[in-house]
N, C-alpha and C positions, 0 to 999 in steps of 0.2 A: 428501436435498438435491434440490431441483428446479432444473435448469438449462436454459439455452437457448443454442444456438449463436449467437455473435455475432460479426461481422466474420469474421476468418480462422479461428483455432482456439480462441478464447477462448470460455469457457461461463461467463455470469454467473449468480448465484443469486437465488433468491427467498427465502432464509434469511439473515438478517443475520449470524448466527453463522459462516457459511461464507464470507462475503466475504473475510476475510483470507486464507483457503486460495486463493480464486480470484487475489487479488493475488499471492501467493506463486507460483502456477503461471505467472501471466504474467511476473513478475520472473525465474523461473528459465528461462523461454524464451530470455532474453537480448535480447528485441525491445522496445525503448522504446515503439514505436508500440503494441504489445499492452498494455504496462503502462498507457499513457495511457487505454485504454479502461475501466479500472477507476474512473476519475475522471469526475465530472460536468463539464460545461463551467462555467467560473468557479470551480472548485475551488481550495483553498488547500493547499499542500504545504510543510512545514517541514523542509528537509533538514539544518538545524542550528539548535540553539535560538536563538530571536529572530530568524530569517532566514526569513520566510514568503515563498513565490513563488507565481505564478499563470500561467495562460497558458503562452507557450512556456518560461517559466522552470522549469515542472513538467518539461517534456521534457528540458531541459538537466540538471537536477538528477537525474533518474532516470537519464539516460545516464552521469553521473558515477558512480553506484553500480553500474551495469551494468558499467562498465569494469573493475571488480575481477575480473570473470569467476567469481564465487563464488555459490553458491545461498544463499538465505535460507530459514530455517525459522521457523514462527510457531506459536504457542500462544495461543488466546483465554482470556484470564483471566476477563473479565466482558463480558456484552452485555446492554445495557439498551435496550429498544425502547419508543417512545412514537408511535403512529400510524405515519407514514412516515419517522421519525428514529430512528436507532440510535447509541448510545454504545458504542464498542467499545474495550476495554483489552486490549492484544495484547502478549505477550512475543515478541521476535524475536531471531535471531541470524544473523549473517553471519561465518563463520569458514573459514579455509583459507590458501592461500598465494597472494599476489598476483601479478599480472603481472611484478613486478620481483623476485619470489623471497622478499619478505619476509613474515612471518607477519601475517594480518589477522584481528582478532577485534573485530567491532562488535556490539554487543548494546544493547538498550533495551526499554523498555515504552512501547508507543505509546498515544496517547489520540486516537482517532479518531472522527470523526462520518461516519455514512453516511446516505444518503437513498434511499428506494425511489422509482423514477421511475415515470412514467405507464405504463411497459410492465411494471411489477411487480418489475424487477430493481434490485439494490442498487449503489450507486457511492459512492465516497468524496466527500463534501463538503469535509471537513478531514481531512488526514493529518498528524498530528504524531508522527513515529516516536520522538522522544526524550521525549514526554510532558511532564513537569514538570522535566526535567534543565535546567541552566544557570541564568542569572540572567535576571529580568524585563527 
């Protein structure tokens, strides 16, 4: 994996298959500003089926997930690349005990689109963590 230091301690990647791991490292840092760096300006994040958010909405939604105080694990199922665009299908899990002491088990298969920027590094253009779950 080829990486480059970006902003504080985040390393973006030139390998689209590694981008979900970059996301997980940023997520597991607990810093929403660091997580925001794995997204392109103008990206779309779908924190729950049928509810896409952009701009400041992404930061707010990420902050909500980070409030659980639990790590995410990711496993790339498929990565398909055409020129500067990649379709990433990623299994993910957030499991543990939430801040209120209750058990948390969130899981899904993300259907994500990443784009290679002019700097050669990949960022999410569309992050749909629940894939096709839910109703249209």
